[in-house]
C-alpha distance (Angstrom), angle and dihedral (degrees) to the residues before:
residue distance angle dihedral
M1 . . .
K2 3.80 . .
F3 3.80 92.0 .
T4 3.78 90.9 51.7
L5 3.79 90.9 52.6
I6 3.80 91.8 46.8
F7 3.81 92.2 50.0
F8 3.80 90.1 46.8
I9 3.81 91.2 53.1
I10 3.82 91.2 46.2
Y11 3.81 91.2 51.5
L12 3.81 91.1 48.0
L13 3.80 91.0 51.1
L14 3.80 91.1 46.2
G15 3.81 90.6 50.3
A16 3.80 91.3 48.5
L17 3.81 89.9 50.0
V18 3.81 91.5 51.8
V19 3.82 91.4 49.5
Y20 3.82 90.9 47.8
L21 3.81 91.3 49.4
Q22 3.80 91.1 48.4
I23 3.80 91.4 52.0
Y24 3.82 90.7 46.1
F25 3.81 93.1 48.7
S26 3.81 92.1 45.1
K27 3.81 91.7 54.9
M28 3.79 92.6 57.3
K29 3.77 119.3 107.4
S30 3.80 94.7 -114.9
R31 3.78 109.9 71.1
W32 3.81 92.7 -153.2
I33 3.80 94.1 67.5
G34 3.80 89.8 63.0
L35 3.79 89.8 58.4
I36 3.82 94.8 59.0
L37 3.81 97.7 90.6
P38 3.83 95.5 42.3
G39 3.80 88.1 48.5
L40 3.79 91.6 51.5
T41 3.80 92.2 49.6
L42 3.81 90.1 48.1
I43 3.81 90.7 52.3
Y44 3.81 89.1 47.8
S45 3.81 91.5 52.4
I46 3.80 91.0 49.7
I47 3.81 89.3 51.4
I48 3.81 89.3 51.1
V49 3.80 91.1 52.6
L50 3.79 92.6 46.9
N51 3.80 90.9 51.3
I52 3.78 95.5 56.3
V53 3.76 102.7 127.4
E54 3.77 118.3 -131.8
P55 3.78 107.2 -112.5
S56 3.77 117.1 -125.7
V57 3.79 90.2 -129.5
D58 3.76 118.9 83.7
I59 3.78 111.2 -108.8
S60 3.76 129.0 172.8
T61 3.77 124.7 -98.9
T62 3.79 92.1 -112.5
Q63 3.79 90.3 54.6
R64 3.81 90.4 51.0
I65 3.79 91.2 48.9
A66 3.80 90.1 48.5
M67 3.80 90.3 49.6
V68 3.81 92.8 50.4
L69 3.81 93.5 44.6
S70 3.79 93.3 48.5
A71 3.81 90.9 49.1
F72 3.81 91.0 48.1
I73 3.80 94.2 47.8
T74 3.80 95.7 46.2
S75 3.79 93.3 45.2
N76 3.82 90.1 51.3
I77 3.81 95.3 58.8
P78 3.84 91.3 96.5
T79 3.82 89.2 48.7
I80 3.80 91.1 54.2
I81 3.81 91.9 47.6
L82 3.82 92.5 49.1
L83 3.81 91.6 47.3
A84 3.81 89.9 50.6
I85 3.81 90.1 52.6
Y86 3.81 89.7 47.5
A87 3.81 92.7 50.4
A88 3.81 93.2 46.9
V89 3.81 93.9 49.4
R90 3.82 93.8 45.0
Q91 3.81 91.2 48.3
K92 3.81 90.3 50.8
L93 3.82 90.7 49.5
K94 3.80 91.4 48.5
R95 3.80 91.9 50.2
K96 3.81 90.7 48.6
S97 3.80 90.6 49.5
E98 3.81 91.5 51.3
I99 3.81 91.4 49.4
D100 3.81 90.0 50.1
K101 3.82 90.2 51.1
M102 3.81 90.6 50.3
N103 3.79 91.3 49.5
I104 3.81 90.6 50.8
K105 3.82 90.8 50.9
D106 3.82 90.8 48.7
L107 3.78 91.1 57.4
């Protein structure tokens, strides 16, 4: 029970660190730096899909495609979350930049 709680807290802290890093990277001037973590999670999800072991039982092609697609979609949930954070931060920075430009023109 204690180990489960400790691992849960570690995973929460790790998740918070990843979100903080994504926000930090997204705020940088170069937009490509903010795409590092989503790119890494995308590569990880592709590796997961490529490592799906062929089962010894005969299954149909549609079942294999469904298995690969479900693995790809579920392993890309972190990628989607990180891209949403990236888009929100970049949109906020763009809006702030436009307001600053308007304030400069008003002077």
